[in-house]
C-alpha positions in Angstrom: 132.1 110.3 122.2 132.0 109.7 118.5 131.6 106.1 117.2 134.1 106.5 114.4 137.6 107.8 114.3 138.5 110.9 112.1 141.2 108.6 110.6 138.6 106.5 108.9 135.4 108.3 108.8 134.3 110.3 105.7 130.7 111.1 105.6 130.7 111.5 101.8 132.0 108.2 101.2 130.2 106.6 103.9 126.6 107.5 102.6 126.7 109.4 99.4 127.1 113.0 98.5 125.6 114.9 101.6 127.4 118.2 100.9 130.4 119.4 102.9 131.1 117.3 106.0 131.5 119.9 108.6 131.0 119.8 112.4 132.3 117.4 115.0 132.6 113.6 114.4 129.3 113.1 116.2 127.6 115.7 114.1 128.7 114.1 111.0 127.6 110.8 112.5 124.2 112.0 113.3 123.5 113.4 109.7 124.9 110.1 108.2 122.3 108.1 110.3 119.5 110.3 109.6 120.2 110.2 105.9 120.3 106.4 106.0 117.0 106.5 107.8 115.5 109.0 105.3 116.5 106.8 102.5 115.2 103.5 103.9 112.0 104.7 105.3 110.1 104.8 101.9 110.9 100.9 101.8 109.4 100.2 105.4 106.4 98.0 105.8 105.3 94.4 105.0 104.9 95.1 101.3 108.6 95.5 100.6 109.5 94.6 97.2 113.2 94.4 96.1 113.7 96.8 93.1 116.9 98.3 91.7 116.2 101.5 93.9 115.6 99.5 97.0 118.9 97.4 96.3 120.8 100.6 96.1 119.5 102.2 99.1 120.2 98.7 101.0 123.8 98.8 99.6 124.3 102.2 100.7 123.2 101.4 104.3 125.3 98.1 104.3 128.4 100.5 103.2 127.6 102.7 106.3 127.7 99.7 108.6 130.8 98.2 106.8 132.9 101.4 107.5 131.5 101.3 111.1 132.7 97.9 111.4 136.2 98.6 110.1 136.4 101.7 112.3 135.5 99.8 115.5 138.3 97.6 114.9 140.9 100.3 114.3 143.4 100.5 117.2 142.7 104.4 117.4 139.0 103.8 118.0 138.0 104.9 121.7 134.6 103.2 121.7 134.3 101.3 125.1 135.0 97.6 124.5 131.6 96.4 125.4 129.7 99.0 123.2 132.1 98.2 120.4 131.4 94.5 120.7 127.6 95.3 120.7 127.9 97.6 117.7 129.9 94.9 115.8 127.2 92.2 116.6 124.5 94.6 115.3 126.8 95.1 112.1 126.8 91.4 111.5 123.0 91.3 111.9 122.7 94.2 109.5 124.8 92.5 106.9 122.9 89.1 107.4 119.5 90.8 107.3 120.3 93.0 104.2 121.4 89.8 102.3 118.1 88.3 103.1 116.5 91.3 101.7 118.6 91.0 98.5 116.7 87.6 98.2 113.3 89.3 98.2 112.2 88.3 101.6 111.8 90.1 104.8 111.2 93.9 105.5 113.3 96.8 106.0 111.9 97.8 109.3 114.4 96.2 111.7 117.2 98.1 109.9 115.3 101.3 110.4 114.8 100.3 114.1 118.6 99.7 114.3 119.7 102.9 112.7 117.0 104.7 114.8 118.4 103.4 118.0 122.1 104.4 116.9 121.0 107.8 116.1 119.1 108.2 119.4 122.3 107.1 121.2 124.4 109.8 119.2 121.7 112.3 120.2 122.0 111.3 124.0 118.4 109.9 123.8 118.8 106.3 124.0 115.4 104.3 124.0 113.3 107.2 122.4 111.7 106.9 118.8 113.5 109.2 116.4 112.1 111.2 113.6 114.6 111.2 110.9 113.8 114.7 109.7 113.7 116.5 113.0 116.3 114.6 115.0 119.1 117.2 114.3 
């Protein structure tokens, strides 16, 4: 089951220009999360410094989670209520942590862990470590 409804999900607006958005909803979601992971990865580690480029990548990731939040609240979304609630809690944390990173403190690592967990769930491999480049 895809997380996002076809009504609200547009991969290009959710996470930049990724080319033509083709495939099932789940395929598109996988590509969007792979892209988010790939863009966040260079900023991982304890030496994180907020730069203009880092702020842009954080903002893109936050837009992805904002879109997911809106879509989970949409009446046509068929995500199981318990999963939707858990995802909304994660989205709230992503927002909070991203704003903490905007102040120059913290690391991107937890955002990578969250996106990786979502990607693995979409791929039907929950609990496994993802390689953003080969997870397709």
